[in-house]
C-alpha positions in Angstrom: 0.0 0.0 0.0 2.8 2.4 0.9 4.6 1.5 -2.3 1.4 2.2 -4.3 1.0 5.6 -2.6 4.6 6.5 -3.4 4.0 5.6 -7.1 0.9 7.8 -7.1 2.8 10.8 -5.6 5.7 10.3 -8.1 3.2 10.2 -10.9 1.5 13.4 -9.7 4.8 15.2 -9.4 5.8 14.0 -12.9 2.6 15.4 -14.4 3.1 18.7 -12.6 6.6 19.0 -13.8 5.5 18.4 -17.4 2.7 20.9 -17.0 4.9 23.6 -15.7 7.4 23.0 -18.5 4.6 23.2 -21.1 3.7 26.6 -19.6 7.1 28.0 -20.6 9.3 26.9 -17.6 12.9 26.4 -18.8 15.1 24.5 -16.4 18.1 25.9 -18.3 17.1 29.5 -17.4 17.0 29.0 -13.6 20.1 31.0 -12.7 23.8 30.1 -11.9 24.9 26.6 -11.0 26.4 27.6 -7.7 25.2 30.0 -5.0 27.5 33.0 -4.6 28.5 33.2 -8.3 27.4 36.4 -10.1 24.7 36.0 -12.7 26.5 37.3 -15.7 23.6 36.8 -18.1 21.4 39.9 -17.6 18.6 38.2 -19.6 18.4 35.2 -17.3 15.4 35.2 -15.1 14.9 32.8 -12.2 11.2 31.7 -11.7 9.9 30.8 -8.3 6.6 29.0 -8.5 4.7 28.9 -5.2 1.7 26.7 -4.5 -0.8 26.9 -1.7 -4.3 25.8 -0.9 -5.8 29.1 0.3 -8.3 31.4 -1.5 -7.1 34.7 -2.8 -9.0 36.6 -0.1 -7.2 34.9 2.8 -4.3 36.6 4.5 -1.8 33.9 3.2 -2.4 34.9 -0.4 -2.8 38.6 0.1 0.4 38.9 2.2 2.3 36.6 -0.2 1.6 39.0 -3.1 2.3 42.3 -1.2 5.2 41.3 1.1 7.0 38.5 -0.9 6.3 38.6 -4.6 6.4 42.4 -5.2 9.5 43.1 -3.1 11.4 40.1 -4.4 10.8 41.1 -8.0 11.6 44.7 -7.3 14.7 44.2 -5.2 16.1 41.6 -7.6 15.7 44.1 -10.5 13.5 41.6 -12.3 16.1 38.8 -12.1 13.6 36.8 -10.0 10.0 36.2 -11.1 7.5 34.9 -8.6 4.4 33.1 -9.7 1.7 32.2 -7.1 -0.7 29.4 -7.6 -3.6 29.6 -5.0 -6.7 27.5 -4.4 -5.0 24.1 -4.5 -4.4 24.6 -8.3 -1.2 22.6 -8.0 -2.5 20.1 -5.5 -3.3 19.7 -1.8 -0.8 20.3 1.0 0.6 16.7 0.7 1.1 16.9 -3.0 2.7 20.4 -2.8 5.1 19.3 -0.1 6.1 16.2 -2.1 6.7 18.3 -5.2 8.9 20.7 -3.3 10.9 17.9 -1.8 11.4 16.3 -5.3 12.3 19.6 -6.9 9.4 19.8 -9.4 8.1 22.8 -7.6 10.2 25.6 -6.1 8.1 26.5 -3.0 4.8 26.0 -1.2 3.0 26.8 2.0 1.6 23.6 3.4 0.2 23.1 6.9 2.8 21.8 9.3 0.2 19.0 10.0 1.3 17.3 6.7 5.0 17.7 7.5 4.7 14.8 9.9 5.3 12.7 6.7 8.9 14.0 6.8 9.4 14.1 10.6 6.7 12.7 12.9 7.6 15.2 15.6 6.0 18.0 13.6 2.9 16.5 15.3 3.7 18.4 18.4 2.4 21.5 16.7 -1.1 19.9 16.6 -1.1 19.2 20.3 -4.1 21.1 21.9 -3.3 24.1 24.0 0.4 23.6 23.6 0.8 27.3 23.9 -1.2 29.8 26.0 -1.5 32.3 23.2 -0.5 33.1 19.6 2.4 35.4 20.6 4.0 32.6 22.6 3.7 30.2 19.6 5.2 32.8 17.3 8.2 33.1 19.6 8.7 29.4 19.7 8.6 29.0 15.9 11.0 31.9 15.5 13.2 30.5 18.2 14.8 27.1 18.9 11.7 25.0 18.3 11.5 26.4 14.7 15.2 25.9 14.3 14.9 22.3 15.3 12.2 21.7 12.7 14.2 23.7 10.1 17.1 21.2 10.5 14.8 18.2 10.1 13.5 19.7 6.8 17.1 20.4 5.6 17.8 16.7 6.1 15.1 15.8 3.5 16.0 18.4 0.9 13.7 21.2 2.1 14.8 24.7 3.0 12.5 26.6 5.5 11.8 30.3 4.9 9.7 30.6 8.1 6.3 29.7 9.5 3.3 31.8 8.6 0.0 31.5 10.5 -3.2 29.8 9.6 -5.0 31.0 12.7 -6.3 29.8 16.0 -8.5 26.8 15.5 -11.9 26.8 17.1 -14.9 24.4 17.1 -18.3 24.5 15.5 -21.2 22.1 15.8 -25.0 21.8 15.3 -25.9 20.5 18.8 -24.7 22.7 21.7 -22.0 25.2 22.9 -18.7 23.6 23.9 -17.8 24.8 27.4 -16.3 21.7 29.0 -15.0 18.3 28.0 -18.4 16.6 28.7 -20.0 18.8 26.0 -18.0 16.9 23.3 -19.2 13.5 24.4 -21.1 11.7 21.7 -20.5 14.3 19.0 -19.2 13.2 15.7 -16.4 15.7 15.0 -14.7 15.9 11.6 -10.9 15.9 11.9 -8.0 15.9 9.4 -6.5 12.5 8.7 -4.0 13.2 11.5 -3.5 10.9 14.5 -3.0 13.8 17.0 -6.3 15.3 16.1 -8.0 11.9 16.2 -6.6 11.2 19.7 -7.5 14.7 20.8 -11.3 14.3 20.2 -11.5 10.6 21.1 -9.8 11.3 24.4 -12.5 13.9 25.2 -15.3 11.5 24.4 -16.2 12.7 20.9 -16.2 10.4 17.9 -13.3 11.7 15.7 -14.3 11.3 12.1 -11.5 11.8 9.5 -12.9 13.4 6.4 -11.4 15.4 3.5 -12.0 19.1 3.6 -13.7 19.1 0.2 -16.4 16.8 1.6 -16.9 18.7 4.8 -19.7 21.1 3.9 -21.9 18.3 2.6 -21.0 16.2 5.6 -22.2 18.9 8.0 -25.3 19.6 5.9 -26.3 16.0 5.8 -25.3 15.4 9.5 -22.8 12.8 8.6 -20.8 14.7 11.2 -22.0 17.0 13.9 -19.1 19.5 14.0 -15.6 20.4 12.9 -12.8 22.7 13.9 -10.9 25.4 11.9 -9.8 29.0 12.1 -12.8 31.4 12.0 -11.7 33.1 8.8 -11.8 29.7 7.0 -15.1 28.8 8.7 -16.6 32.0 7.2 -15.0 31.7 3.8 -16.4 28.2 3.4 -19.9 29.2 4.7 -20.0 26.6 7.5 -22.3 29.1 9.3 -25.0 28.0 6.9 -24.9 24.5 8.3 -23.6 25.0 11.9 -25.4 26.7 14.8 -22.7 27.0 17.5 -19.2 28.5 17.4 -17.1 27.8 20.4 -13.9 30.0 20.4 -11.7 27.3 22.0 -8.4 28.4 20.3 -7.1 24.9 20.9 -4.4 24.9 18.3 -2.2 27.6 16.8 -2.0 26.4 13.2 1.1 27.2 11.1 2.0 26.9 7.5 5.6 26.1 6.6 7.0 28.4 3.9 9.2 25.7 2.3 11.5 25.8 -0.7 13.4 23.1 -2.5 16.9 23.1 -0.9 18.8 22.4 -4.1 17.0 25.3 -5.8 17.8 27.7 -2.9 21.4 26.6 -2.5 22.4 26.2 -6.2 20.0 28.2 -8.4 20.0 31.5 -6.5 23.0 33.8 -6.1 24.0 34.8 -2.6 22.4 38.2 -3.2 19.2 36.5 -4.4 19.2 34.2 -1.4 19.3 37.3 0.8 16.5 39.0 -1.1 14.3 35.9 -0.8 15.0 35.3 2.8 14.4 38.9 3.9 11.2 39.1 2.0 10.0 35.8 3.5 10.7 37.1 7.0 8.7 40.2 6.3 5.9 38.2 4.8 5.7 35.9 7.9 5.6 39.0 10.2 2.9 40.8 8.3 0.8 37.8 7.5 0.6 36.8 11.1 -0.6 40.2 12.1 -3.2 40.1 9.3 -4.5 36.7 10.4 -4.8 37.7 14.1 -6.9 40.7 13.0 -9.0 38.5 10.8 -9.7 36.1 13.6 -11.5 38.7 15.6 -13.2 40.1 12.6 -14.6 36.8 11.4 -15.8 35.7 14.8 -18.0 38.9 14.7 -19.1 38.2 11.1 -20.1 34.7 12.0 -22.1 36.0 15.0 -23.8 38.6 12.8 -24.8 35.8 10.4 -26.6 33.9 13.2 -24.1 31.7 14.9 -24.2 31.4 18.7 -20.7 32.3 19.9 -19.1 31.4 23.3 -15.5 31.9 24.5 -13.6 29.6 26.8 -12.2 31.2 29.9 -8.7 30.3 31.2 -10.3 28.1 33.8 -12.3 26.2 31.2 -9.2 25.7 29.0 -7.4 24.3 32.0 -10.3 21.8 32.5 -9.7 20.6 28.9 -5.9 20.4 29.5 -6.5 18.3 32.6 -8.7 15.9 30.7 -6.1 15.6 28.0 -3.3 14.4 30.4 -3.4 10.8 29.1 -2.9 12.1 25.5 0.0 14.3 26.6 1.6 11.3 28.4 1.4 9.2 25.2 3.0 11.9 23.0 5.7 12.8 25.4 6.7 9.2 25.0 6.6 9.4 21.2 8.0 12.9 20.6 10.3 13.1 23.6 10.2 15.3 26.8 12.9 17.5 25.4 10.7 18.8 22.6 7.8 19.5 24.9 10.1 21.3 27.3 11.4 23.3 24.4 7.9 24.4 23.6 6.7 24.9 27.2 9.5 27.4 28.1 7.7 29.9 25.8 4.6 29.7 28.1 6.5 31.3 31.0 
């Protein structure tokens, strides 16, 4: 089964590579062979294709255009062209990551949830209430926790440009407000095909139901599942308010997107000057996008309430009740991921 899945991924990557070439991509026009050498051919333009799954009105895409594409093209005097492919047009997060790793796509912004395929310890970023707030999670991903993951990605041929923010995940359902662990008992909650999320909801007494995002609206509409969890901006964009009554602002996971680039491309197809331009623009994109997404979180909670959803917020005491109920899950994953990694994350909560 694993071999078959690998063949499928390779086939997808091959098709993508052919498609990009057919659209005018010329591998011989990608820049100098070695980083640090001057690009003596003024007509040579390096193209960076970037894939992501977000819509154009989400902070990810808007910030990517304004704070990465435009300054990179300007500061490189046109020697770098950035082409952004939103809306899963080049595939989902898993396909995009595979393509970057194989070098058939220069860059992508997948959820860190799918990076577990390259290092299982990325799963710690899906642990519920790992951080007390968004700012603490930013500090961790800009600090030694992020550096730890950067090294793991380098080992598999992926260069990290930073970690943008997909928002604070909260819960919706059609049955009742979620205020304590008992409120989840018996609810069928859609989750990503991710073992940490499955264990999270099952530990609290819900029935975790893996389902693809593309099937979720229909699943909620037909009551195949009772609820789901996502950032408020995404809940609003996909109109879940039309098929869900209750929004509980649980803020249980700070969800990040890895801004990843093929390591061979970064090391060998960009000059040292171009590497600096790309890295500095990526850092600015991450900073500005996070601020945009935090602002959007508050905005879209209000929008969802205006459109008829009943909204409740968890107090710190209520969050602590959930954390206490999740002690068995934390014990399990401390064994799998290692105490050192949890301690590295926890020091940012001080």
